[in-house]
C-alpha positions as a Markdown table, in Angstrom:
| # | Residue | x | y | z |
|---|---|---|---|---|
| 1 | Met | -49.1 | -144.6 | 87.1 |
| 2 | Gly | -52.5 | -143.1 | 87.4 |
| 3 | Ser | -53.3 | -139.5 | 86.1 |
| 4 | Arg | -53.4 | -136.8 | 88.7 |
| 5 | Lys | -55.4 | -133.7 | 89.1 |
| 6 | Gln | -53.5 | -130.2 | 89.0 |
| 7 | Thr | -53.8 | -128.7 | 92.4 |
| 8 | Ser | -53.3 | -125.2 | 93.4 |
| 9 | Arg | -49.9 | -126.0 | 94.6 |
| 10 | Asp | -49.0 | -127.4 | 91.1 |
| 11 | Leu | -50.3 | -124.1 | 89.3 |
| 12 | Glu | -48.2 | -122.2 | 91.9 |
| 13 | Trp | -45.3 | -124.1 | 91.0 |
| 14 | Ile | -45.9 | -123.5 | 87.2 |
| 15 | Thr | -46.3 | -119.8 | 87.5 |
| 16 | Thr | -43.1 | -119.5 | 89.7 |
| 17 | Leu | -41.0 | -121.4 | 87.4 |
| 18 | Ala | -42.3 | -119.3 | 84.4 |
| 19 | Lys | -41.6 | -116.2 | 86.4 |
| 20 | Ala | -38.0 | -117.5 | 87.4 |
| 21 | Lys | -37.4 | -118.2 | 83.6 |
| 22 | Ser | -38.4 | -114.6 | 82.6 |
| 23 | Asp | -36.3 | -113.1 | 85.5 |
| 24 | Arg | -33.0 | -114.8 | 84.1 |
| 25 | Ile | -30.5 | -112.5 | 82.5 |
| 26 | Leu | -31.6 | -111.1 | 79.2 |
| 27 | Glu | -28.0 | -110.9 | 77.6 |
| 28 | Glu | -24.5 | -111.0 | 78.4 |
| 29 | Leu | -22.7 | -108.7 | 76.3 |
| 30 | Pro | -19.0 | -108.0 | 76.2 |
| 31 | Glu | -18.0 | -104.8 | 78.1 |
| 32 | Gly | -16.9 | -101.7 | 76.1 |
| 33 | Glu | -17.9 | -100.1 | 72.9 |
| 34 | Gly | -17.7 | -101.2 | 69.3 |
| 35 | Trp | -18.7 | -104.8 | 69.7 |
| 36 | Lys | -20.4 | -106.5 | 66.5 |
| 37 | Thr | -21.8 | -109.9 | 65.9 |
| 38 | Phe | -21.1 | -111.8 | 62.8 |
| 39 | Pro | -24.5 | -111.3 | 61.2 |
| 40 | Glu | -24.0 | -107.5 | 61.9 |
| 41 | Leu | -20.7 | -107.5 | 60.3 |
| 42 | Asn | -22.0 | -109.6 | 57.4 |
| 43 | Glu | -24.8 | -107.0 | 56.8 |
| 44 | Met | -22.1 | -104.1 | 56.9 |
| 45 | Ser | -19.5 | -105.8 | 54.8 |
| 46 | Asn | -19.5 | -106.5 | 51.1 |
| 47 | Gln | -17.9 | -109.8 | 51.4 |
| 48 | Gly | -19.5 | -113.3 | 51.4 |
| 49 | Lys | -20.1 | -115.2 | 54.7 |
| 50 | His | -17.0 | -117.5 | 54.1 |
| 51 | Gln | -14.6 | -114.7 | 53.1 |
| 52 | Leu | -15.8 | -112.6 | 56.1 |
| 53 | Arg | -15.2 | -115.7 | 58.6 |
| 54 | Glu | -11.6 | -116.2 | 57.1 |
| 55 | Thr | -11.0 | -112.3 | 57.5 |
| 56 | Leu | -12.2 | -112.3 | 61.1 |
| 57 | Lys | -10.1 | -115.5 | 62.0 |
| 58 | Met | -7.0 | -114.0 | 60.4 |
| 59 | Gly | -7.7 | -110.6 | 61.9 |
| 60 | Val | -8.0 | -112.5 | 65.4 |
| 61 | Ala | -5.0 | -114.4 | 65.0 |
| 62 | Ser | -2.9 | -111.2 | 64.1 |
| 63 | Gly | -4.2 | -109.3 | 67.0 |
| 64 | Lys | -6.2 | -106.8 | 64.8 |
| 65 | Phe | -9.5 | -107.9 | 66.0 |
| 66 | Glu | -10.8 | -109.0 | 69.4 |
| 67 | Glu | -13.4 | -111.7 | 69.9 |
| 68 | Arg | -15.6 | -112.4 | 72.9 |
| 69 | Ile | -18.4 | -115.0 | 73.6 |
| 70 | Gly | -21.7 | -113.4 | 74.7 |
| 71 | Lys | -25.2 | -114.6 | 75.2 |
| 72 | Arg | -28.5 | -113.1 | 73.9 |
| 73 | Lys | -32.1 | -114.1 | 74.3 |
| 74 | Asn | -33.9 | -115.7 | 71.0 |
| 75 | Cys | -37.6 | -115.4 | 70.2 |
| 76 | Leu | -38.3 | -118.5 | 72.5 |
| 77 | Gly | -36.7 | -116.7 | 75.6 |
| 78 | Asn | -33.8 | -119.0 | 75.8 |
| 79 | Leu | -30.2 | -117.9 | 76.0 |
| 80 | Tyr | -27.9 | -118.7 | 73.2 |
| 81 | Lys | -24.3 | -118.2 | 72.9 |
| 82 | Ile | -23.0 | -115.6 | 70.1 |
| 83 | Met | -19.7 | -114.3 | 69.0 |
| 84 | Phe | -18.8 | -110.6 | 69.2 |
| 85 | Tyr | -16.1 | -109.0 | 67.3 |
| 86 | Arg | -14.4 | -105.6 | 67.5 |
| 87 | Ile | -11.5 | -103.7 | 66.3 |
| 88 | Lys | -8.4 | -104.0 | 69.0 |
| 89 | Asn | -8.4 | -101.1 | 71.3 |
| 90 | Ala | -11.6 | -99.5 | 70.0 |
| 91 | Glu | -12.6 | -98.4 | 73.5 |
């Protein structure tokens, strides 16, 4: 396969695709108030990471906490999944 020169049509594709990527949804956050991510809760709590994970897991199982999967944009502009937590009935 030989090399080919970029044409103005190729550059148009490149710029259009880059714009489409930047126009994507920036975040998908759970609806309502009081949602926190694990890193936010870890910073607020005086527990270690393992203990906090266990506390959240048990709280969700008992119905004390709610959890939802959301999406955030990272420094590269890609969406990644992240878990959100809140105290049940915190609206």
